[in-house]
N, C-alpha and C positions, 0 to 999 in steps of 0.2 A: 472419308466419304467423298465420292467424286460426283459432282453435279455438271451436267452439260447443258448449255443453252445455245439454242440456234433459232435464227429468224424464221417467223412464219406469218406470211402476209404483212400485217401491220403491228405485230407483236413479237416479242422474245419468249419462246416457250421452252420450258425445262424438259429435256428428253429423257425418257427411261431407257437408259442404256444397259442390257443385260450382258452384252458381251464387250468388254472393254477394249478388245483388240480392234473392234469394228467401230472406230470413231467416225461420227458423221462429218463429211468433208465441209459442210457449211456451219459447223459449230464455231462460234466466235468467242464464247466464254467457257472456260473450264474452272470450276471452283473446287478446290481441294480443301476440305475442312476435316482436320485431324485425319490425314490419309493413314489407312491401314498399311500394313506391310505389303509391298508389291504394287500398290496403286501408283505411288510416285515414280517408281522404276518404269512402269508401263507408260505413264504420260512422257517421261523422258524419251523412252523408245519411240513413241508415236509422233512426237512434235520435234525431237532432235534438240532438246534443251535439258539443262540440268535443273532439278528441282532442290532449292536449299533445305537444309534440315531444320529442325527447331532451334538447335544450338546456333547454327549460322544466322538465323533471323534475330537472334538475341544480342548479336554483337552491335556495339554502339558507335564504333568508328565509321565514318562516312563512307571510306572506300570498301567497307564490307556491307553497306546498305544500299549504295547507288553505283552501279557499274554495269558495263556492257560486255557481254559474252556470247560468242557465236551468233552475233547479229541480234541478239534479244537484250532487251533493257530490264534489269532487275531493280526494282524500288521497293525497299521496306520502309514502312511507316508504322508508327506507334498509334493505335486506335482506342477509343474508349470503349468499356463494356460494363454492363450491368449498373449504369449510372443511376438508375431508378431505385436501387437496392440500397442498404445501409453499408455496403461493401463495394464501392465502385473499384474497377481495376483497369489496367492497360494490357494490352496484347499486342505484339509484333504481326503485321500482315505484309506479305510480299506480293507485289504486282509484278508480273512478268509479261512484257508486250513484245509480241513477235510480230510477223509481217501483217497478219489480219486478225490475229487471236490474242485474247487476254487470258492469262493464267492466274488465279489468285490463290495463294497458300496462306491458311490461317488455322488456328488451333483454339478458336473461341468463336462467340457469335456476336460480333458488332452489330448493332441494329441497323445502320445504314445498309448492310448487304441484304437483309430482308426486305427493307422498304425499297430498294432500287429493284430487285428482283420482281416485287409485286408491282412496281410502276411499269416496267418495260413489259411485263406479262399482260398489262392492259393496252399499252400503246407504246410505239417507237418508231423510228425511221425505217422506211422500207427496206433499205440496204445498209442495216446497222453493221458495224464492224466492231472489233475489239477496242479501237481507239475511242469510239463513242461510248462504250460501256465503262471504260476507265473515267471519261469526263463525268458521266452520270454518277459513278461511285465517288468521285471527289466531291462534286456538288453535294451529294447526300452526307458525306462525312463533314463537311464544312457546315452545311445546315444543322446537323446534329449537335455539332460543337457550339453553334450560336444559341440553340435551344437551352442546352445546358448552362451556358453562361447567363442567359436571361433568367432562368430559373434560379440560379445562385445569386444573382444580384437582387432579386426580389425577396429572397430568404434572408440575405444579409441586412437588407433594410428593415425586415421585420424584427430582426435581433436587436439592431440599433435602436428601433422605436422601445423596444422592451427594457433597454438599458437605460435610455435618456428620459423616457416619458414616465411620469410618477404613476405608480400602481399600487393596489392594495396589498399585493404579494411583495412588495419591496422587503428585501432582506431575508427571503426564504433562501436558505442554503442550498436546498435540492434544486430550486429554480437557477441559481447561479451555477451550479455543476452542469445542468442540462444545457445552459446557454453556452457554457465553456466547450462542452462537447459539440454542440452544433457549430460553433465558430471553427473548432479544429477540423470537422469533417467537411466543412465548405472550403476551408483552406487548402486541404488535401485534395478535393475534388478539383478546384481551380488550378492548381499547380499541374495536375494530371492533364487537364484539358489544354493548358498552355504547352506542355510537352507535346501533345498530339499535334497541335497546330504548327509547332515549329517543325516537326517531322514532315508533315503535309505540305508546308512551304517549301522545304527541300526537294520533295518529290516533284512538285510543280516546276520549279526552277530547273531541275535536273532533265525532266523530260522534254521541256520547250528548248532549252539551250542545246541539248544533245541531238535533237531532230531538226534544228533551224536550218542547217546547211542542206539537209536532205529534203527540205520542203515537204515534210511528211503531213503537216497539219494545214487545214483550209484556213482561208481568212476568217471564217466565223469561229473556228475552234481556236485559233490563236487569240481572238478577241475574248472568248470564253475563258481561256487560261489567264489572261490579264485581269479578268474580273475575278477570278478565284484567288490570284495572287493579292489583289486589293483586299478582298474579303478576309483573307488569312491574316494580312498585316493589321487590318483594323481590330479583328477578333483577338489578336495577340496582344495589341495595345489594350484592348478593353480587359483582357484577362489580367494584365499587369496592374491596371487601375483597381480591379477587384481585389487583387492579392494586397496592394497597399490599404484598401479600405478594410479589409479583414484584419490586417495588422493593427489599424487605428482602433477598430471596435474591440479586439482582442486587449489592447492597452487599457481602453476605457473600461472595460469589464473588469480588469485586475484592479484598475484604480477605484472602482466602485466597491469591490471586495475589501480592499484594503481599508477604505474609508468606513465601511460598516464594522469592521473588525476594530478599528481605532475607537468608534464610538462605543462598542461593547466594553473594550478594555478600559476608556475612560470612565464608565459607569462603575466598573469593578473598583477602580482606584478611588472614585468619589465615596463608595460605600465603605471600603476599608479605612479612609480617613475619618468618616462619620463614627464608625464603630470603635476606632482606637481609643478616644478618651475613656469611654465606659470599661472597655477592656482593661486599661491601665488602672483605673480606680479599683475594679474588681480584683486585679492581680495584687495590688498593694494591700488591700484590707482582707481579701480572701473570703468576704461575706461572712467573717466570723463575729457576728453581733450576738449579745445576750437576748435581746428583744426581737426575735424573728418569729412572726405568728405562723409561718408555713411549717416550722419544725414540730409544731403541735397538731398539724393538720392531718387527720386520718388518711385523707385522699391526696395528700401531696406527692407522693411517690407516683401513682398513676398519672397525676397531672403533668408531672415533670416529663414522664415518658411521652404523654400526648404532645407536650410543647416541643420536645425534641423532634417527634415525627412531623408535626407542622412546619417546623424550621427547615426540614429536609424537603418536604413536598412543596412548600410555597415557592422557592427558588425554581424547581422544575416546571411547575405550572405557570410561573411568571416567564420563564424562558421560552416555553412552547407558545405562550400568548404573543410574544414579540417575535416569534418565528426565528429564533436564533439556533434551534434544535431541528 
């Protein structure tokens, strides 16, 4: 799907383009989302640039992600998607910067794109260009990464409190399993955010260094890029800190689980030692005594069955009460 954005007074409006060959001359942002067959070729013909394929965007080497071709700058970054769901993922997004237009190619729905489009639709600079749209998108992406890391930090603190603070549910196997799953998910999400930040940092460095001699950017835009670089660096450091904290919490959780298991095994060992002397005496004499009142007891057999049933039920009830099951 191709979305075309053009400035209108003090906002950036999305245009309804029925004829793709009649591209508005004032269009500053072309957003290709999961382009159908022919859309990418048409954009290539109209603008004179080559649109990378999905396979090209998934290349990991720097030379395939950041390069200049026919005067256009190609920058591919890894962005976060579905971070509010239980299955967050990353997706490659390519930014193509031409003379005054920005072309974005993506195959997913990163939230910053929707937020930036809504923000620019309300208000934007009177003479907005593709360069300004790129800056807005980078700001939105960095802010989104910061929000995710803030949320992860708070959730990791909650997990840490559940581990180290005494609780009535302490020792519950299901609770421990849930905590371990939570730690694993937060660690995976943090690593994905860090990967996204690293790619965004490379994009910012590339676009500022490659255009420095051409004096493409204004003084204010250069200052904004420097601020973004500082934000990316600080967020990357914070993501590394969170990764270390998650590793510590995971080690602590495993230590607590091992301690609980050792306590249970210790109880079993004590019970085995306590029951060993009676078992030894019973095995030697075999309970073969002439005077055993129970031998003449009419209800002795049902009572023995009941005792065996109680001996099986009591440990199960005890384990459930101790929340070992």
